[in-house]
C-alpha positions as CSV (number, residue, x, y, z in Angstrom):
1,M,-14.1,15.9,-53.1
2,T,-16.7,14.7,-50.5
3,D,-18.1,12.3,-53.0
4,E,-14.6,11.0,-53.7
5,L,-13.9,10.4,-50.0
6,R,-17.3,8.6,-49.6
7,Y,-16.5,6.4,-52.6
8,I,-13.1,5.4,-51.2
9,G,-14.5,4.9,-47.7
10,E,-17.4,2.7,-48.9
11,K,-14.9,0.8,-51.0
12,I,-12.8,0.0,-48.0
13,V,-15.9,-1.0,-45.9
14,Q,-17.3,-3.2,-48.6
15,N,-13.9,-5.0,-49.0
16,A,-13.0,-5.1,-45.3
17,F,-12.8,-8.9,-45.1
18,K,-10.9,-9.2,-48.3
19,L,-8.4,-6.5,-47.1
20,A,-8.1,-8.3,-43.8
21,Q,-7.1,-11.4,-45.7
22,S,-4.5,-9.3,-47.6
23,V,-3.1,-8.2,-44.3
24,N,-2.7,-11.8,-43.3
25,D,-1.1,-12.6,-46.6
26,I,1.7,-10.1,-46.3
27,Q,2.6,-11.0,-42.7
28,D,5.9,-12.8,-42.4
29,I,6.0,-16.5,-41.7
30,E,7.5,-16.1,-38.2
31,Y,4.6,-13.9,-37.2
32,K,2.0,-16.4,-38.5
33,Q,3.7,-19.2,-36.6
34,K,3.6,-17.2,-33.4
35,L,0.0,-16.4,-33.9
36,E,-0.9,-20.0,-34.5
37,K,1.1,-21.2,-31.5
38,S,-0.6,-18.5,-29.3
39,G,-4.0,-20.1,-29.6
40,F,-5.6,-16.9,-30.8
41,P,-8.7,-18.2,-32.7
42,A,-8.1,-17.4,-36.4
43,A,-11.8,-16.5,-37.0
44,E,-11.9,-14.1,-34.1
45,F,-8.6,-12.5,-35.3
46,M,-10.0,-12.0,-38.8
47,E,-13.1,-10.4,-37.4
48,Y,-11.0,-7.9,-35.5
49,R,-8.9,-7.1,-38.6
50,A,-12.0,-6.6,-40.7
51,E,-13.6,-4.5,-38.0
52,L,-10.6,-2.1,-37.8
53,I,-10.4,-1.8,-41.6
54,G,-14.1,-0.9,-41.7
55,Y,-13.5,1.9,-39.2
56,F,-10.7,3.3,-41.5
57,G,-13.3,3.4,-44.3
58,E,-16.0,5.0,-42.1
59,A,-13.5,7.7,-41.1
60,L,-13.7,9.1,-44.7
61,Y,-17.5,9.8,-44.6
62,E,-19.0,9.2,-41.2
63,D,-18.7,11.4,-38.1
64,Y,-15.0,11.4,-37.5
65,Q,-15.0,11.8,-33.7
66,K,-17.3,8.7,-33.4
67,T,-14.9,6.8,-35.5
68,V,-12.0,7.8,-33.3
69,E,-14.0,6.5,-30.3
70,K,-14.6,3.2,-32.1
71,V,-10.9,2.9,-33.0
72,T,-10.0,3.6,-29.4
73,E,-12.3,1.0,-28.1
74,W,-11.0,-1.5,-30.7
75,G,-7.4,-0.8,-29.8
76,T,-8.0,-1.3,-26.0
77,K,-9.9,-4.5,-26.6
78,V,-7.5,-6.1,-29.1
79,S,-4.3,-5.1,-27.3
80,N,-5.6,-6.8,-24.2
81,R,-6.5,-9.9,-26.2
82,A,-3.0,-9.8,-27.7
83,I,-1.5,-9.7,-24.1
84,Y,-3.8,-12.6,-23.1
85,Y,-2.5,-14.7,-25.9
86,N,1.1,-13.7,-25.2
87,L,1.7,-11.8,-28.4
88,S,4.5,-9.3,-28.3
89,L,4.2,-5.5,-28.7
90,S,6.7,-5.5,-31.5
91,D,4.8,-8.1,-33.5
92,S,1.5,-6.3,-32.9
93,L,3.0,-3.0,-34.1
94,V,4.3,-4.7,-37.3
95,A,0.8,-6.1,-37.9
96,I,-0.7,-2.6,-37.6
97,F,1.8,-1.2,-40.1
98,N,0.7,-3.9,-42.5
99,Y,-2.9,-2.5,-42.3
100,R,-1.5,0.8,-43.6
101,I,0.2,-0.9,-46.5
102,V,-3.0,-2.7,-47.6
103,I,-5.2,0.4,-47.3
104,W,-2.9,2.5,-49.3
105,D,-2.4,-0.1,-51.9
106,L,-6.2,-0.1,-52.5
107,F,-6.3,3.7,-52.5
108,T,-3.4,3.8,-55.0
109,E,-5.2,1.4,-57.3
110,E,-8.4,3.5,-57.2
111,L,-6.3,6.7,-57.6
112,D,-4.8,5.3,-60.9
113,Q,-8.2,4.3,-62.2
114,R,-10.3,7.3,-61.2
115,K,-7.7,10.1,-61.3
116,F,-8.6,11.6,-57.9
117,A,-7.6,15.1,-57.2
118,A,-4.4,15.7,-55.2
119,K,-6.5,17.3,-52.5
120,T,-8.4,14.0,-52.1
121,V,-5.1,12.1,-51.5
122,L,-4.2,14.7,-48.8
123,N,-7.6,14.4,-47.1
124,V,-7.5,10.7,-47.0
125,S,-4.1,10.8,-45.4
126,K,-5.3,13.4,-42.8
127,R,-8.1,11.2,-41.7
128,I,-6.7,7.7,-41.8
129,D,-3.0,8.2,-40.8
130,P,-3.9,9.6,-37.3
131,L,-6.0,6.5,-36.7
132,F,-3.1,4.2,-37.4
133,D,-1.0,6.3,-35.0
134,K,-3.7,6.2,-32.3
135,V,-4.0,2.4,-32.5
136,S,-0.2,2.1,-32.2
137,R,-0.2,4.4,-29.2
138,I,-3.0,2.5,-27.5
139,F,-1.2,-0.8,-28.0
140,G,2.0,0.7,-26.6
141,E,0.2,2.2,-23.5
142,T,-1.7,-1.1,-22.8
143,F,1.4,-3.2,-23.1
144,E,3.4,-0.8,-20.9
145,A,0.6,-0.8,-18.3
146,N,0.6,-4.6,-18.3
147,S,4.4,-4.7,-17.9
148,N,4.2,-2.2,-15.0
149,K,1.5,-4.3,-13.4
150,L,3.6,-7.5,-13.7
151,V,6.7,-5.7,-12.3
152,A,4.7,-4.4,-9.3
153,M,3.3,-7.9,-8.7
154,A,6.7,-9.5,-8.8
155,Y,8.1,-6.7,-6.5
156,T,5.3,-7.3,-4.0
157,A,5.9,-11.0,-4.1
158,L,9.6,-10.5,-3.5
159,E,8.9,-8.1,-0.7
160,E,6.6,-10.6,1.0
161,L,9.4,-13.2,0.8
162,S,11.8,-10.7,2.4
163,V,9.7,-10.6,5.6
164,P,9.4,-14.2,6.8
165,V,7.9,-15.0,10.2
166,V,9.5,-18.0,11.8
167,P,7.7,-19.6,14.8
168,I,10.2,-20.8,17.4
169,T,7.7,-22.0,20.1
170,A,4.0,-21.6,20.6
171,K,4.6,-18.2,22.1
172,I,7.8,-17.0,20.3
173,A,8.4,-16.0,16.6
174,V,11.3,-14.4,14.8
175,I,11.4,-12.1,11.8
176,P,14.9,-12.2,10.4
177,L,15.4,-9.0,8.4
178,I,18.0,-8.8,5.6
179,G,18.8,-5.8,3.4
180,A,17.9,-2.2,3.5
181,I,14.7,-1.0,5.1
182,D,12.8,1.8,3.4
183,S,9.4,3.2,4.3
184,R,7.6,0.9,1.9
185,R,9.3,-2.2,3.3
186,S,8.8,-1.1,6.9
187,Q,5.1,-0.8,6.2
188,L,5.2,-4.4,4.9
189,I,7.1,-5.5,8.0
190,L,4.5,-3.9,10.2
191,E,1.6,-5.4,8.4
192,T,3.2,-8.9,8.3
193,A,4.2,-8.7,12.0
194,L,0.7,-7.7,13.1
195,M,-1.1,-10.3,10.9
196,K,1.2,-13.2,11.5
197,G,1.7,-12.4,15.2
198,T,-2.0,-12.4,15.7
199,Q,-2.5,-15.6,13.7
200,L,0.2,-17.4,15.6
201,K,-1.0,-16.0,18.9
202,V,2.6,-15.3,20.0
203,S,3.6,-13.3,23.0
204,Y,7.0,-12.4,21.8
205,L,8.2,-11.3,18.4
206,I,11.9,-11.1,17.8
207,L,13.1,-8.6,15.1
208,D,16.6,-9.7,14.2
209,V,18.3,-6.9,12.3
210,S,21.8,-8.5,12.0
211,G,21.3,-8.6,8.2
212,V,20.3,-4.9,8.0
213,P,23.4,-2.9,6.7
214,V,22.3,0.5,8.1
215,I,20.1,1.7,10.9
216,D,19.6,5.4,10.7
217,T,16.9,7.7,12.3
218,M,14.3,6.7,9.7
219,V,14.8,3.0,10.2
220,A,14.8,3.5,14.0
221,D,11.5,5.4,13.8
222,Q,10.0,2.6,11.8
223,I,11.2,0.0,14.4
224,F,9.6,2.1,17.2
225,R,6.4,2.3,15.1
226,I,6.3,-1.5,14.7
227,E,7.1,-2.0,18.4
228,K,4.2,0.3,19.5
229,A,1.7,-1.3,17.1
230,L,2.6,-4.8,18.3
231,K,2.3,-3.7,21.9
232,L,-1.3,-2.7,21.3
233,T,-2.0,-6.3,20.3
234,G,-0.4,-7.7,23.4
235,I,2.8,-8.8,21.6
236,Q,6.2,-7.7,23.1
237,S,8.9,-6.8,20.6
238,I,12.5,-7.8,21.1
239,L,15.3,-6.4,18.9
240,T,18.4,-8.4,18.3
241,G,21.4,-8.3,16.0
242,I,22.6,-4.7,16.5
243,R,26.3,-4.9,15.6
244,P,28.9,-2.8,17.4
245,E,29.3,-0.4,14.5
246,I,25.5,0.0,14.3
247,A,25.4,0.6,18.0
248,Q,28.0,3.4,17.7
249,T,25.9,5.0,14.9
250,V,22.8,4.8,17.0
251,A,24.5,6.3,20.0
252,S,26.1,9.1,17.9
253,L,22.7,10.0,16.5
254,G,21.2,10.2,20.0
255,M,18.6,7.5,19.2
256,D,17.0,6.0,22.4
257,F,16.2,2.3,22.3
258,S,15.4,2.1,26.0
259,T,11.7,1.5,25.3
260,I,12.3,-1.8,23.5
261,K,14.2,-4.8,24.8
262,T,17.5,-5.3,22.9
263,Y,20.0,-8.1,22.8
264,A,23.2,-8.5,20.9
265,T,22.2,-11.9,19.5
266,M,19.1,-13.9,19.1
267,K,20.7,-16.6,21.3
268,Q,20.8,-14.1,24.2
269,A,17.2,-13.1,23.6
270,L,16.1,-16.8,23.6
271,H,18.0,-17.4,26.8
272,A,16.3,-14.4,28.4
273,L,12.9,-15.9,27.4
274,G,13.7,-19.2,29.3
275,F,15.7,-21.3,26.9
276,K,18.5,-23.3,28.5
277,Q,22.2,-22.9,27.5
278,S,22.4,-26.6,26.7
279,I,20.3,-26.4,23.6
280,F,22.9,-24.1,21.9
281,P,26.1,-25.6,20.6
282,T,29.3,-24.0,22.0
């Protein structure tokens, strides 16, 4: 049986490039067109295919664990190349399935010619099939990790856009806040306020919360935290936009905003900082 496995394995290795071409031949036209449009170098792609097929052959007679390590490395490398060339996960998995077809077609042919024992068929399956599954799993995990990374980047970019710092004068800037404030966003507000406030060298930073739907104890704590941090850098915080219903909630919860200057509107805050009434339309 060992001799039979070695014979089949060496047969696969010797015909790796031929089998790689067979994989290409059975791919559907749409996949081939996508591959061509992607810009993935054809020669490089064929090298990868032949390399993997060779590992399937080695799995039948070489140290199996070392072969698994090679297949793992191959899966990580090629899945990242597929992502780089914008190939989809579904197309990649279909291509991997076609490797299985080609390998088993070759084995079936040899089986008919050489009349291998049934146990040999079972042992080939036990060694090769887990490798196909491993490659598929690696591709899935790599694509998922990349998708999560892109989502995180997009979310971060969106968060950054949600904390604009608007200079009003050389000494005054405003951060108009819209939407709910959670702990993650409050940290971003703090970091942005400190960074931009220092860069702009402002003396006053107005936090306008007229677009914040709810101010509870958690949000209030975050506002106090931001105010204290800004104070350490010499920037005075001013809070504007607390609506009557929000004020009632704040009062009912016993939250004390006496440590931070508050105004009902940004207009009132700017007046308090020296702006004349005439610059505001009535």
